[in-house]
C-alpha positions in Angstrom: -7.5 -4.1 -28.2 -6.3 -4.1 -31.7 -3.4 -6.2 -33.0 0.0 -4.4 -33.1 1.9 -4.2 -36.4 4.6 -6.5 -34.9 2.0 -9.1 -33.9 0.4 -8.7 -37.4 3.7 -9.6 -39.1 3.9 -12.8 -37.0 0.3 -13.7 -37.8 0.8 -13.0 -41.6 3.8 -15.3 -41.6 1.9 -18.1 -39.8 -1.1 -17.7 -42.1 0.9 -17.9 -45.4 2.9 -20.9 -44.0 -0.3 -22.7 -43.1 -1.9 -22.0 -46.5 -4.6 -19.7 -45.0 -3.3 -16.7 -46.9 -2.2 -16.7 -50.5 1.2 -15.3 -51.5 0.0 -12.2 -53.3 -2.2 -11.2 -50.3 0.7 -12.0 -47.9 3.1 -9.8 -49.8 0.8 -6.8 -50.0 -0.2 -7.0 -46.4 3.4 -7.6 -45.1 4.7 -4.7 -47.2 2.1 -2.3 -46.0 2.5 -3.3 -42.3 6.2 -3.3 -42.4 6.7 -0.2 -44.4 3.9 2.0 -43.2 2.6 0.9 -39.9 5.4 -0.7 -37.9 7.5 1.0 -35.3 10.7 -0.9 -35.9 12.0 -0.1 -32.4 9.4 -2.6 -31.1 11.3 -5.5 -32.9 13.9 -7.7 -31.3 17.2 -7.7 -33.2 16.4 -11.1 -34.7 13.0 -9.8 -35.9 14.5 -6.6 -37.2 17.0 -8.5 -39.4 14.6 -11.3 -40.5 11.7 -8.9 -41.3 14.0 -6.5 -43.2 15.3 -9.3 -45.3 11.8 -10.6 -46.0 10.6 -7.1 -46.9 13.3 -6.9 -49.5 11.9 -10.1 -51.1 8.2 -9.3 -50.9 8.5 -6.0 -52.7 9.8 -7.9 -55.7 7.0 -10.5 -55.8 5.1 -10.8 -59.1 2.3 -13.3 -59.7 3.0 -13.1 -63.5 5.5 -15.7 -64.9 6.0 -13.6 -68.1 6.8 -10.5 -66.1 9.3 -12.5 -64.0 11.0 -13.7 -67.3 11.4 -10.1 -68.5 12.4 -8.7 -65.1 15.0 -11.0 -63.5 14.8 -9.4 -60.1 11.1 -10.2 -59.8 10.3 -13.2 -57.6 7.6 -15.9 -57.7 5.7 -17.9 -55.1 8.5 -20.4 -54.5 11.0 -17.6 -53.8 8.6 -15.9 -51.3 7.9 -19.3 -49.6 11.7 -19.8 -49.1 12.1 -16.3 -47.7 9.1 -16.7 -45.4 10.5 -20.0 -44.1 13.9 -18.4 -43.5 12.4 -15.5 -41.6 10.1 -17.8 -39.6 13.0 -20.0 -38.5 15.1 -17.1 -37.5 12.5 -15.7 -35.2 10.8 -18.9 -34.1 7.4 -18.5 -35.7 5.5 -21.8 -36.0 3.4 -22.8 -38.9 0.2 -23.2 -36.8 -2.4 -20.6 -36.2 
């Protein structure tokens, strides 16, 4: 049985928190899963709010400091790490695998 998009979002958060997944890969995979694959009706209300808020951050991730300087809305690794922590705490996702 394949992993559901909802379960994948949980796993991606666990993996980026544990250091098993880099920020750029996390953002790309989270964005694709959330935006294109997820049936949002499968989420709890806490997940729906937390994942929507996190999505609004990951779409602005840029790995390039110079680009972030020119584009003030672009976010770096630290910003994404804070957003991931906030989402994980809101829905009870532990850092372990």
